[in-house]
NUKOL-30992 format. One line per field, with one value per residue (C-alpha): x, y, z. Coordinates in steps of 0.001 Angstrom, whole numbers, plus 500000, padded with zeros to 6 digits. Layout:
REM residues N
east = c(X | ...)
north = c(Y | ...)
up = c(Z | ...)
REM end
This chain:
REM residues 813
east = c(499989 | 501303 | 501969 | 499713 | 502467 | 502883 | 500282 | 498406 | 498485 | 494896 | 495813 | 498682 | 496403 | 493920 | 496627 | 497900 | 494544 | 493859 | 497168 | 496546 | 492937 | 494077 | 496918 | 494449 | 491976 | 494796 | 495800 | 492254 | 491756 | 495008 | 494598 | 491134 | 492096 | 495272 | 496051 | 499665 | 499181 | 499888 | 498201 | 501340 | 503085 | 502226 | 504769 | 503983 | 504126 | 503799 | 503000 | 500709 | 503179 | 505892 | 507569 | 508078 | 504488 | 503275 | 505645 | 504129 | 500780 | 502240 | 502066 | 504559 | 504227 | 505581 | 502518 | 500251 | 500132 | 498597 | 501874 | 503968 | 504973 | 506125 | 502482 | 500004 | 497820 | 494742 | 496101 | 497010 | 493673 | 491931 | 493968 | 493244 | 489495 | 489450 | 490791 | 488101 | 484969 | 481664 | 481404 | 484913 | 484037 | 480921 | 483063 | 485171 | 482320 | 482339 | 484825 | 486120 | 486954 | 487361 | 490307 | 490985 | 493873 | 493860 | 495049 | 497319 | 494806 | 494738 | 491819 | 491830 | 490101 | 489262 | 487859 | 490291 | 489768 | 492151 | 489947 | 492607 | 495105 | 494968 | 491747 | 490838 | 487350 | 486695 | 488368 | 491657 | 493960 | 494986 | 496911 | 498525 | 497102 | 499291 | 497508 | 499009 | 502523 | 503700 | 501548 | 503279 | 506674 | 509276 | 509928 | 506779 | 504364 | 502442 | 500368 | 499535 | 499709 | 499661 | 496175 | 495776 | 493162 | 489672 | 488881 | 486799 | 489854 | 492197 | 489684 | 489825 | 493481 | 492531 | 495976 | 496210 | 499832 | 498875 | 496035 | 498420 | 501104 | 498684 | 497633 | 501318 | 502039 | 498991 | 499821 | 503362 | 502155 | 499595 | 502241 | 504270 | 501331 | 500721 | 504295 | 503920 | 500718 | 498630 | 496824 | 495558 | 496197 | 492653 | 491309 | 487797 | 488568 | 488017 | 484346 | 483597 | 479901 | 478938 | 477580 | 474162 | 472514 | 474158 | 472485 | 474258 | 476128 | 479068 | 480216 | 483434 | 484429 | 484028 | 485781 | 482742 | 479966 | 481531 | 481668 | 484837 | 486726 | 485505 | 486555 | 490051 | 490479 | 489544 | 491984 | 494924 | 494270 | 493774 | 496944 | 498779 | 497403 | 497825 | 500597 | 504004 | 506720 | 507262 | 503956 | 501514 | 500145 | 500526 | 502379 | 500381 | 498583 | 499123 | 496580 | 495561 | 494445 | 498034 | 499324 | 500911 | 499404 | 500897 | 497633 | 494043 | 491794 | 487975 | 485781 | 482488 | 479455 | 477935 | 475494 | 473257 | 474005 | 473964 | 471278 | 471880 | 469054 | 466806 | 463207 | 462734 | 464263 | 467357 | 469917 | 468782 | 465265 | 465788 | 464811 | 466729 | 464608 | 467136 | 466675 | 469237 | 470679 | 471538 | 472880 | 475338 | 476219 | 476522 | 476149 | 478174 | 480873 | 483277 | 483028 | 483563 | 486651 | 487925 | 487600 | 488685 | 491378 | 492297 | 492177 | 490801 | 490794 | 487444 | 484086 | 481658 | 477843 | 475607 | 472670 | 469986 | 467819 | 468131 | 464734 | 463394 | 466327 | 468915 | 472274 | 473922 | 471496 | 471334 | 473034 | 472839 | 474752 | 477273 | 477986 | 476996 | 478258 | 481218 | 482655 | 481655 | 481322 | 483995 | 486297 | 486875 | 489944 | 489059 | 486189 | 482909 | 481981 | 478848 | 478641 | 478588 | 475292 | 473900 | 472787 | 471116 | 469385 | 467535 | 465593 | 465632 | 464996 | 464040 | 462168 | 462836 | 460394 | 459836 | 463173 | 464482 | 468127 | 469031 | 467144 | 468738 | 472237 | 471685 | 470336 | 473338 | 475975 | 474302 | 474144 | 477899 | 478687 | 481959 | 482177 | 479782 | 480915 | 479081 | 479679 | 480979 | 483531 | 480763 | 477988 | 474358 | 472209 | 471909 | 475682 | 475734 | 478279 | 476989 | 477575 | 478229 | 474927 | 476354 | 478366 | 475236 | 472779 | 475131 | 474853 | 471049 | 470957 | 473072 | 471177 | 467837 | 468961 | 468933 | 472644 | 475151 | 478495 | 479976 | 478612 | 480596 | 483675 | 483413 | 483277 | 486299 | 488244 | 487802 | 488810 | 491939 | 493190 | 493213 | 495133 | 497624 | 498340 | 498906 | 501618 | 499514 | 500599 | 504103 | 505036 | 506355 | 510081 | 510437 | 507944 | 508967 | 511324 | 508729 | 508029 | 507512 | 510183 | 508041 | 504991 | 504655 | 507830 | 508891 | 508077 | 504527 | 503939 | 505262 | 502886 | 499947 | 500835 | 501231 | 497969 | 496029 | 497322 | 496470 | 492901 | 492199 | 489830 | 489859 | 486238 | 486408 | 489314 | 488064 | 490756 | 493478 | 492983 | 494944 | 497646 | 498457 | 501934 | 502986 | 505487 | 502995 | 500015 | 501917 | 498832 | 495570 | 492365 | 491124 | 487428 | 484955 | 484120 | 486919 | 489874 | 490923 | 489138 | 489723 | 491084 | 487640 | 486776 | 490044 | 490508 | 486905 | 485601 | 487238 | 490464 | 492997 | 495282 | 497463 | 501257 | 500755 | 497797 | 497945 | 494951 | 494220 | 495318 | 498599 | 499181 | 498519 | 500761 | 503785 | 503382 | 501841 | 500826 | 497292 | 495416 | 491753 | 492574 | 494116 | 492877 | 492828 | 490300 | 490143 | 486991 | 487156 | 483718 | 481843 | 480290 | 481245 | 480424 | 477313 | 475914 | 477362 | 478626 | 477778 | 474219 | 473241 | 472186 | 471811 | 468437 | 469670 | 472932 | 473427 | 475918 | 474464 | 472378 | 474465 | 477591 | 475994 | 474825 | 478245 | 480131 | 477981 | 478459 | 482251 | 482523 | 480479 | 482618 | 485923 | 487719 | 488758 | 487148 | 487508 | 488743 | 486262 | 487724 | 485134 | 485663 | 483101 | 482743 | 479667 | 478926 | 477425 | 475233 | 477350 | 475615 | 475551 | 479295 | 479848 | 477698 | 479048 | 481827 | 482985 | 483921 | 486852 | 488042 | 486605 | 488605 | 487167 | 489537 | 487304 | 488530 | 492295 | 493692 | 496459 | 498556 | 495443 | 496370 | 499720 | 498098 | 495497 | 498113 | 500446 | 497687 | 496554 | 500138 | 501103 | 503592 | 501279 | 499344 | 495807 | 495100 | 492039 | 488929 | 485569 | 484800 | 481160 | 478610 | 477839 | 474138 | 472015 | 469870 | 466607 | 467700 | 467072 | 463390 | 462762 | 463330 | 463555 | 466678 | 464739 | 464485 | 467366 | 466914 | 469942 | 468092 | 465148 | 461807 | 459343 | 456159 | 457262 | 459045 | 462350 | 465539 | 468562 | 471415 | 475096 | 476697 | 476024 | 472310 | 471571 | 472060 | 469610 | 470017 | 470517 | 474317 | 476610 | 479908 | 479969 | 481805 | 485422 | 485346 | 488473 | 490508 | 494258 | 496623 | 497371 | 495430 | 495869 | 495030 | 494476 | 495304 | 494823 | 496540 | 493557 | 490319 | 488729 | 489016 | 486908 | 486829 | 485198 | 484912 | 484427 | 481645 | 481108 | 477603 | 475244 | 476962 | 474915 | 472281 | 469457 | 469800 | 467343 | 467007 | 465399 | 461990 | 462004 | 465270 | 464685 | 467751 | 467292 | 469122 | 472177 | 472185 | 474226 | 473202 | 475469 | 477688 | 477573 | 480836 | 480461 | 482010 | 483705 | 487479 | 487516 | 491136 | 490279 | 491702 | 491776 | 494965 | 495637 | 497744 | 496684 | 499031 | 498636 | 500089 | 500583 | 499710 | 500962 | 504090 | 503257 | 504006 | 501554 | 500013 | 496850 | 494437 | 493489 | 490071 | 488834 | 485162 | 483232 | 479886 | 477636 | 476058 | 473452 | 470705 | 470976 | 468172 | 468636 | 472394 | 474682 | 475306 | 479049 | 481181 | 484788 | 486873 | 490413 | 492428 | 495974 | 497558 | 500647 | 502987 | 503379 | 506063 | 505327 | 504931 | 505559 | 503716 | 503465 | 502097 | 499861 | 499174 | 495945 | 494870 | 491292 | 489943 | 486838 | 484628 | 485502 | 485555 | 482537 | 480443 | 477074 | 474566 | 471370 | 467874 | 468346 | 471371 | 473742 | 476891 | 477087 | 479190 | 476840 | 477431 | 477529 | 479681 | 480780 | 482896 | 486053 | 486024 | 488790 | 487740 | 488415 | 487198 | 489460 | 489723 | 487819 | 488881 | 487122 | 487142 | 484666 | 485001 | 482893 | 482295 | 480666 | 480458 | 481019 | 479020)
north = c(500034 | 503482 | 505849 | 508819 | 511158 | 509713 | 509868 | 506692 | 505144 | 506366 | 509892 | 509759 | 508289 | 511108 | 513732 | 512173 | 512303 | 515794 | 517033 | 515156 | 516560 | 520107 | 519728 | 518272 | 521185 | 523691 | 521988 | 522043 | 525676 | 526722 | 524739 | 526081 | 529693 | 530812 | 534518 | 533905 | 530974 | 527549 | 525442 | 523784 | 521306 | 523370 | 526078 | 529738 | 531791 | 535535 | 535965 | 534088 | 534224 | 532265 | 529949 | 527233 | 527486 | 527002 | 524119 | 522461 | 522626 | 521170 | 524539 | 526806 | 530362 | 531812 | 530467 | 532834 | 536478 | 537540 | 536711 | 538795 | 541723 | 543721 | 544109 | 546812 | 545619 | 546028 | 543673 | 541129 | 541253 | 540891 | 537755 | 536278 | 536822 | 535677 | 532285 | 531683 | 529762 | 531502 | 529023 | 529971 | 533674 | 533294 | 531474 | 534607 | 536886 | 535992 | 536965 | 533420 | 532720 | 529268 | 530143 | 528169 | 525813 | 524775 | 528237 | 528796 | 531063 | 530266 | 530806 | 534134 | 535371 | 539084 | 539711 | 541110 | 543851 | 546460 | 549101 | 549839 | 547074 | 543642 | 541988 | 538359 | 539183 | 537372 | 534219 | 535588 | 536912 | 534012 | 534370 | 531245 | 529876 | 530292 | 527320 | 525001 | 526245 | 522754 | 522953 | 526085 | 526336 | 528379 | 531929 | 532062 | 531689 | 534971 | 535262 | 538944 | 542343 | 545951 | 547010 | 550718 | 552771 | 552659 | 555090 | 557383 | 557776 | 558605 | 561103 | 563037 | 563819 | 565801 | 564830 | 563925 | 562811 | 560295 | 558851 | 558326 | 556820 | 554286 | 553281 | 552892 | 550682 | 548541 | 548044 | 547061 | 544337 | 543305 | 542774 | 540793 | 538513 | 538063 | 537083 | 534303 | 533013 | 534350 | 537260 | 538944 | 542200 | 543613 | 545259 | 546452 | 549448 | 552265 | 552794 | 556379 | 556654 | 559857 | 559519 | 561074 | 559820 | 559377 | 555985 | 554332 | 551269 | 551601 | 555113 | 553629 | 552490 | 555973 | 559293 | 561094 | 563427 | 565992 | 564972 | 566940 | 565475 | 562025 | 562547 | 563809 | 560796 | 558535 | 560254 | 559952 | 556352 | 555181 | 556962 | 555255 | 551866 | 552130 | 554562 | 553407 | 556028 | 557601 | 556375 | 558664 | 559903 | 558994 | 561229 | 563634 | 561589 | 558346 | 555709 | 555838 | 552235 | 551266 | 553056 | 550317 | 549787 | 548579 | 547188 | 547892 | 549898 | 550121 | 552948 | 551644 | 551551 | 553439 | 555155 | 556617 | 553788 | 554557 | 552356 | 548736 | 547537 | 550051 | 549297 | 546474 | 548452 | 546593 | 547511 | 544632 | 546003 | 549689 | 552151 | 555348 | 558222 | 560925 | 564143 | 565066 | 567961 | 565749 | 563060 | 565443 | 567465 | 564694 | 561144 | 561143 | 563764 | 561522 | 558946 | 561474 | 562705 | 559158 | 558430 | 561723 | 562788 | 559402 | 557448 | 554522 | 551274 | 549961 | 551146 | 548883 | 549323 | 548965 | 546679 | 549410 | 550769 | 554448 | 555908 | 552499 | 551044 | 548685 | 550497 | 547605 | 547557 | 551401 | 552177 | 555933 | 555439 | 552938 | 553231 | 556785 | 558388 | 556293 | 555227 | 557881 | 561108 | 560565 | 558320 | 555215 | 553284 | 549927 | 547589 | 547877 | 545169 | 544467 | 544372 | 540753 | 539085 | 542412 | 540892 | 537999 | 540565 | 541886 | 538643 | 537331 | 540546 | 543599 | 541272 | 544045 | 543814 | 540167 | 539359 | 535865 | 535094 | 535286 | 538545 | 540141 | 539075 | 540411 | 543702 | 544196 | 543355 | 545551 | 548452 | 548356 | 545787 | 543909 | 541517 | 539800 | 539326 | 536353 | 534157 | 531215 | 530402 | 529821 | 527237 | 527811 | 526738 | 523273 | 522923 | 523401 | 525707 | 529154 | 530275 | 533650 | 534818 | 535769 | 532611 | 530625 | 532337 | 533823 | 530963 | 530902 | 534670 | 534131 | 531193 | 532952 | 535987 | 538217 | 538983 | 539205 | 537520 | 540918 | 542282 | 539637 | 540538 | 544191 | 543167 | 540835 | 543563 | 545889 | 543055 | 541821 | 545343 | 545969 | 542681 | 543510 | 546873 | 545048 | 542857 | 539757 | 538446 | 539855 | 540739 | 544160 | 543788 | 546451 | 544590 | 541019 | 540804 | 541787 | 539153 | 538399 | 540821 | 543671 | 542936 | 544325 | 546439 | 548897 | 551571 | 550355 | 549861 | 553408 | 554691 | 552786 | 554282 | 557800 | 557549 | 556349 | 559206 | 561761 | 560539 | 560896 | 563898 | 565687 | 566642 | 568103 | 569218 | 571168 | 572896 | 571257 | 567838 | 566467 | 565706 | 563660 | 563906 | 560272 | 561216 | 563139 | 560748 | 557521 | 555240 | 555333 | 553360 | 552000 | 551063 | 550316 | 547448 | 548463 | 548458 | 545115 | 545591 | 542623 | 542975 | 542950 | 546156 | 548042 | 546963 | 547368 | 545709 | 544487 | 543595 | 540947 | 539774 | 542760 | 542786 | 543226 | 544123 | 546651 | 547167 | 550407 | 548927 | 547821 | 551229 | 552926 | 550540 | 551877 | 555159 | 554305 | 551518 | 550568 | 550885 | 550928 | 553526 | 555957 | 559618 | 559469 | 557303 | 556540 | 555022 | 553207 | 552805 | 553222 | 550922 | 547688 | 545791 | 544374 | 547912 | 549358 | 547453 | 546445 | 545038 | 546722 | 550317 | 551906 | 552344 | 555431 | 557368 | 556933 | 554797 | 551588 | 552453 | 550366 | 552267 | 555619 | 554635 | 553174 | 556198 | 558486 | 556298 | 556080 | 559903 | 560521 | 558135 | 559512 | 562160 | 563924 | 564415 | 561311 | 560912 | 559333 | 557532 | 556584 | 553911 | 554234 | 554798 | 556991 | 559908 | 559411 | 561779 | 562072 | 565242 | 563673 | 563585 | 567003 | 568641 | 566755 | 568601 | 565275 | 564135 | 566380 | 565171 | 563221 | 561653 | 559990 | 557298 | 555674 | 552123 | 552797 | 549550 | 547317 | 550167 | 551812 | 551160 | 552919 | 555815 | 556441 | 556355 | 558664 | 561251 | 560932 | 561328 | 564138 | 562404 | 563422 | 566595 | 565701 | 567253 | 565310 | 567118 | 565399 | 564379 | 564247 | 566014 | 564500 | 565084 | 564906 | 561886 | 563756 | 564748 | 561292 | 561272 | 564189 | 562245 | 558617 | 557125 | 556459 | 560144 | 560784 | 564618 | 566520 | 569803 | 570341 | 569023 | 571540 | 569660 | 566779 | 568948 | 567103 | 569062 | 569222 | 566746 | 567191 | 570436 | 571771 | 571861 | 571669 | 574579 | 573702 | 573251 | 569456 | 569398 | 568278 | 568663 | 570208 | 568998 | 569958 | 570174 | 569197 | 570595 | 570632 | 570961 | 574428 | 577108 | 577673 | 581237 | 582434 | 585630 | 586612 | 589323 | 590151 | 592032 | 590717 | 590402 | 590985 | 589024 | 589776 | 586685 | 586905 | 584594 | 583108 | 583170 | 580529 | 579843 | 582252 | 580459 | 581503 | 581454 | 580759 | 583666 | 583771 | 585345 | 589000 | 589715 | 593244 | 593785 | 593050 | 590042 | 590805 | 590286 | 587055 | 585632 | 582616 | 580702 | 577050 | 575386 | 572891 | 574322 | 577268 | 577291 | 577626 | 579014 | 581748 | 581448 | 583096 | 582868 | 583767 | 582904 | 581888 | 582576 | 579842 | 580821 | 578235 | 580254 | 577687 | 575785 | 572522 | 571960 | 570154 | 569436 | 571267 | 570762 | 574100 | 573693 | 576239 | 576658 | 578755 | 580354 | 581259 | 584708 | 585288 | 585952 | 582624 | 580234 | 576608 | 576728 | 575074 | 576919 | 576332 | 573719 | 572444 | 573589 | 572927 | 571691 | 571153 | 569693 | 571587 | 571250 | 574443 | 574492 | 576015 | 579803 | 579852 | 580904 | 579062 | 580551 | 578187 | 579018 | 578223 | 578674 | 578042 | 577412 | 579581 | 577041 | 574280 | 576389 | 578683 | 576452 | 575297 | 572882 | 574609 | 573079 | 572220 | 570039 | 572297 | 573228 | 576996 | 579811 | 582509 | 586219 | 588229 | 588102 | 584707 | 584185 | 582315 | 581079 | 579439 | 578449 | 576262 | 576198 | 579062 | 581242 | 582364 | 584539 | 585238 | 587543 | 588316 | 587350 | 589459 | 587676 | 589299 | 588279 | 590221 | 588883)
up = c(500025 | 499082 | 501915 | 502506 | 501481 | 497966 | 495068 | 494293 | 490822 | 490404 | 491147 | 488725 | 486055 | 486621 | 486423 | 483179 | 481540 | 482800 | 481310 | 478063 | 477753 | 478430 | 475873 | 473352 | 473889 | 473462 | 470162 | 468891 | 469799 | 468109 | 464931 | 464246 | 463843 | 465579 | 465111 | 464134 | 461826 | 463335 | 460783 | 459526 | 461921 | 464994 | 464052 | 464603 | 461359 | 461623 | 457997 | 455645 | 452637 | 454300 | 451826 | 454462 | 455496 | 451963 | 451412 | 454433 | 452701 | 449569 | 447756 | 446076 | 447337 | 444045 | 442237 | 444179 | 442995 | 446275 | 447889 | 445499 | 447674 | 444663 | 443502 | 444792 | 447650 | 445521 | 442845 | 445487 | 447123 | 443836 | 443056 | 446412 | 446294 | 442690 | 443795 | 446359 | 445745 | 446755 | 449698 | 450882 | 450549 | 452695 | 455242 | 455543 | 456463 | 460164 | 462863 | 463095 | 459488 | 457962 | 455630 | 452484 | 452850 | 449147 | 448267 | 451277 | 453144 | 456960 | 459273 | 461126 | 464296 | 464004 | 467458 | 469993 | 472570 | 473948 | 475714 | 478306 | 477773 | 476182 | 477163 | 477488 | 476176 | 472958 | 471456 | 470201 | 472966 | 475109 | 478355 | 479812 | 483059 | 486184 | 487661 | 485012 | 484256 | 483308 | 480128 | 478799 | 480391 | 478619 | 477510 | 475368 | 478347 | 478905 | 482021 | 482087 | 480380 | 481324 | 482560 | 482384 | 484186 | 482591 | 479832 | 481963 | 484268 | 481387 | 480002 | 483319 | 482619 | 479484 | 478323 | 474685 | 474955 | 477626 | 475439 | 472511 | 474762 | 476129 | 472582 | 471637 | 474658 | 474065 | 470408 | 471247 | 473653 | 471029 | 468341 | 470869 | 471609 | 467906 | 467306 | 469937 | 468431 | 471384 | 469917 | 466815 | 464910 | 464796 | 468052 | 468544 | 470669 | 471652 | 472812 | 471848 | 472694 | 474398 | 477934 | 477425 | 480579 | 484034 | 484493 | 481563 | 482686 | 480285 | 481309 | 482649 | 479071 | 477475 | 477476 | 478874 | 477808 | 475530 | 471789 | 471067 | 474008 | 473120 | 469567 | 470532 | 472757 | 469809 | 467509 | 469897 | 471157 | 467513 | 466350 | 469143 | 468244 | 464371 | 463491 | 462376 | 462738 | 459346 | 458053 | 459973 | 456597 | 452924 | 450496 | 448283 | 445782 | 447552 | 448422 | 452054 | 451764 | 451597 | 454696 | 456948 | 460379 | 463617 | 464778 | 463663 | 465994 | 465754 | 466920 | 468369 | 468742 | 465833 | 466334 | 469034 | 471338 | 475092 | 476587 | 477678 | 479935 | 481567 | 482722 | 480231 | 477360 | 476087 | 473589 | 471381 | 470716 | 471499 | 468745 | 469303 | 467939 | 467184 | 465334 | 462707 | 464695 | 467684 | 465307 | 463687 | 466814 | 469377 | 468327 | 465028 | 465784 | 467686 | 464963 | 462261 | 464046 | 464498 | 460769 | 459276 | 461916 | 463316 | 460030 | 461982 | 460065 | 461371 | 462674 | 464585 | 464101 | 467154 | 468173 | 468307 | 465649 | 464685 | 463769 | 462868 | 460991 | 462495 | 462604 | 460977 | 458029 | 457407 | 454123 | 454963 | 458214 | 456786 | 453077 | 452649 | 455815 | 457082 | 453766 | 451290 | 453282 | 455858 | 453756 | 455873 | 454826 | 456358 | 457262 | 459018 | 461561 | 463434 | 467243 | 468231 | 467018 | 465823 | 462587 | 464528 | 466685 | 463571 | 463424 | 466962 | 469061 | 466869 | 464368 | 461836 | 458852 | 459625 | 457839 | 457660 | 458443 | 454794 | 454251 | 457323 | 456215 | 452710 | 454043 | 456320 | 453695 | 450976 | 453492 | 453919 | 456571 | 455796 | 458769 | 461126 | 464681 | 466057 | 469077 | 467060 | 469762 | 472300 | 472601 | 472881 | 475945 | 474378 | 474023 | 470239 | 468741 | 467805 | 464277 | 462726 | 461112 | 457765 | 457430 | 458358 | 455966 | 453369 | 450873 | 451279 | 450539 | 447414 | 446195 | 446654 | 444857 | 447916 | 447708 | 444889 | 445023 | 444135 | 447430 | 449220 | 447081 | 448189 | 451833 | 451527 | 449717 | 452695 | 455046 | 453217 | 452436 | 456100 | 456761 | 454062 | 455686 | 459029 | 457533 | 458102 | 454723 | 454672 | 458288 | 459375 | 459983 | 462756 | 464937 | 464203 | 467152 | 469749 | 472327 | 476011 | 477003 | 475611 | 477732 | 481269 | 480861 | 483522 | 481149 | 480627 | 484321 | 484998 | 482360 | 483859 | 487293 | 485937 | 483904 | 486898 | 489054 | 486265 | 486222 | 489956 | 490708 | 494099 | 494755 | 498267 | 500523 | 503539 | 505519 | 503320 | 504989 | 502071 | 501442 | 504463 | 505964 | 506530 | 509116 | 511215 | 510735 | 511493 | 511656 | 509698 | 509973 | 506546 | 506121 | 503414 | 500927 | 498528 | 500973 | 499556 | 496202 | 493902 | 490398 | 488870 | 490763 | 490260 | 486659 | 485496 | 482302 | 479114 | 480888 | 481093 | 484024 | 485094 | 485361 | 489105 | 491186 | 493977 | 496264 | 498034 | 501344 | 499853 | 498345 | 501621 | 503496 | 501642 | 503498 | 506952 | 509292 | 510234 | 513529 | 514410 | 517056 | 514630 | 514364 | 510500 | 508684 | 504946 | 503670 | 500293 | 498748 | 495526 | 492866 | 491094 | 487909 | 489507 | 489457 | 486293 | 483312 | 479810 | 479760 | 482936 | 483457 | 486897 | 488712 | 490533 | 490876 | 494543 | 496585 | 497820 | 500918 | 503246 | 502233 | 502768 | 506253 | 507155 | 505897 | 508027 | 511119 | 510592 | 510092 | 513208 | 515355 | 514025 | 516148 | 512910 | 509520 | 507406 | 503757 | 501328 | 498233 | 495555 | 492936 | 490042 | 486401 | 486315 | 488626 | 491986 | 494130 | 497233 | 498453 | 501939 | 502007 | 500352 | 502929 | 505921 | 507816 | 509336 | 505784 | 505080 | 501651 | 498741 | 495942 | 492905 | 491655 | 488959 | 488183 | 488120 | 486854 | 488152 | 489552 | 491106 | 494816 | 494289 | 492397 | 495070 | 497870 | 495930 | 495745 | 499404 | 500709 | 498299 | 496063 | 493183 | 493140 | 491850 | 488390 | 487119 | 486005 | 485621 | 482004 | 482804 | 485012 | 488399 | 488864 | 491934 | 492047 | 491645 | 488121 | 486752 | 487828 | 485543 | 482229 | 481002 | 479600 | 476334 | 475582 | 473092 | 472981 | 474285 | 474514 | 476972 | 475772 | 477015 | 476173 | 478461 | 481029 | 480293 | 481210 | 478927 | 479113 | 479683 | 480597 | 477027 | 477476 | 481218 | 483611 | 486350 | 490065 | 490153 | 489610 | 492363 | 490428 | 486933 | 483903 | 484219 | 488083 | 489935 | 492880 | 493430 | 496335 | 494958 | 493021 | 489250 | 488188 | 484641 | 482837 | 479186 | 477139 | 474927 | 475525 | 472351 | 468693 | 465494 | 462272 | 458921 | 456862 | 453095 | 451953 | 448460 | 447091 | 448404 | 451718 | 453824 | 456060 | 458258 | 462017 | 464768 | 467055 | 470512 | 470579 | 471649 | 470070 | 468695 | 466528 | 462861 | 461505 | 459412 | 455701 | 456248 | 459653 | 459313 | 456976 | 456117 | 457138 | 454385 | 451227 | 453157 | 453079 | 456934 | 457061 | 459584 | 463081 | 466443 | 468433 | 472066 | 475100 | 478576 | 481454 | 484030 | 487445 | 490247 | 493409 | 495891 | 497006 | 495292 | 491660 | 489531 | 486135 | 485153 | 482281 | 480663 | 479018 | 476503 | 475839 | 473247 | 473909 | 470983 | 470592 | 473365 | 470835 | 469097 | 470063 | 471129 | 470951 | 473418 | 476672 | 476013 | 474377 | 474654 | 471649 | 472880 | 475933 | 477011 | 480079 | 481318 | 484335 | 486402 | 489087 | 492517 | 492481 | 488704 | 485581 | 482230 | 479019 | 477011 | 473322 | 471490 | 467865 | 467226 | 463774 | 463409 | 461804 | 464295 | 467491 | 466828 | 464683 | 465981 | 464488 | 463426 | 463440 | 459760 | 460877 | 458964 | 460859 | 460674 | 462114 | 463485 | 463032 | 466251 | 469375 | 470465 | 473588 | 474377 | 477991 | 480000 | 483605 | 486536 | 490185 | 491159 | 488102 | 484954 | 482020 | 478738 | 475736 | 473002 | 469297 | 466983 | 463694 | 460643 | 457011 | 453830 | 450913)
REM end
């Protein structure tokens, strides 16, 4: 009989079969569609057109023109598609493609996520399991990647350099994973939907409520993900469809998507009724900026309908707007199962699967994301909708084969640009050593610190002096917050994970008898996340009650640290003198505990400013989430939405709010400026004036931005003075305000911003140059973007300082 300290033969046998089964499963998964092709002898090939790989398939690579790197991409793609049967073409319309081994084309998995670091969401990015190191020993094992703070945190920095740097770091780790056969090249990030309603569960994924800020985030993150040094743009006369890409980014979810599940209204059946002005001004603007300025290589259409038509089957939204008007150089993909939703949820026009598939493809969809890597409730594999019904649609005459050819052309042109067929030499050496580097971890820490917002600091309670405090009492449900809370959604395993308690422990020790108490509270993904909108914008009741009890019992005012994506009505804390300081830390990622502690103990001077309005809870009872109007709806008594259209009493902290351990004061060297803009015939437009405006309208009330050269600019400098003994970064946010007599215009709107570091007791001058059309343009009721005549205002403000100057604009016809 074996001793109790040694494994029995039965245990060894069980272990053997477990390892074998796991190894077999890994092999099956990799051979179906590994991102870096492993379909020949288990080897990892980082390019399709590898001579050895073709030889392993019994093919000669020189016989395939699509592998001739001397030919233009368009010719190569035409050759590739021309070799495919219609069945093989249909098999390439889903996110998990079949490939065509007879012509050397491997399978490919399109779906990868990189919202704030490489994510394990989806079937493509595969981290190794620390629990089974014996199955993947060696230098190629990858257990984690850099997890940056969530997007709403990064947005609070108002730092475009940071946003681009994060994209660059993520794309480097992505190419490293691809080289090891553990990841893809196409990433469906960022999420650039505007936060229209404070109840939306996905606020944590987005850059906030201002369309311009959201758009600039998109441009910078996408440029970081995609741009290869020296290839940021094509030469004059060149083809932008041939610009090489480091990785492919995707701006989502287009369009008017910002409701997940609220009072039995779900994103799958919701019909967003949007007027054309709101569409142009708010819902489409970030996407237009992403395509035009960011040159993104993909856009994802959303589940919802827009004015009765599914977004993924609306030719006006897809083919006309994204591809023709904005000039997309890439492919359009559906949100996952959005085509299936047309028949199963929205039951649009009573369409069959074949009819819905045909409608989507003909509207401009190029790729159908399904859930083909999952099983249904009966255990059967799910299939991409287009790959399931594509042949039926062709055979029944619902769809032309040439429609499929167009879609595949957009797909394969993107993969050509990524080096999928030829590799990109400067990235071919990236590997495990380029993931979780010290540089990336430092960037994650710095980004998390920049996104923390100081909401209250009575009597300069913060920063704490660790030498004087000595001991602190830490309380609250998020003291030992697990990764899923700190990292938020769409994440992978972090390089390292630091809890708030661990971060604080680097400065002081803990004691329940201490005079200083820090309470870590907030929300979690059970309350706000994809597929789940909030019922209210309060803290959980038990937390509110506990915070009040802790504050009352504490000999000194306590510090409240809030983890959340969306805003929370913490009026009880703001108005309570026993709660001396409030910090919003969002969901700060793997380095979050260190970042929070660095702010609390003064190593970092907080510089974040809120990228969305924090409303009081009573605001949400005045209008339903289903109302898409941004402006007030008088007939229903609905107030306006976001800082641009709401100026009522139910705001706790306004957009752009954020305190510091010092004061930043502004000065300008101009008292105003005037512009007379020459206008060509036909570009003058009417303007809506407020009732009771007595002055006669000018001969040219406004000009249409479309068609105008838009070369006029307004330049000015802002002097930023640090009035304290603590240096720090400060985001300078510039607003424009339209002429007072214009009706239904935004109260104000962000037109520029820049984060600058100002040493203690010093002054830094910040220069701005505003394009007149972009900075002073507004969207009229007609949905034209116009520049109004009259006196507009440039405004720069923070909690301590405000400066402005008038800009008088007139037009000569």
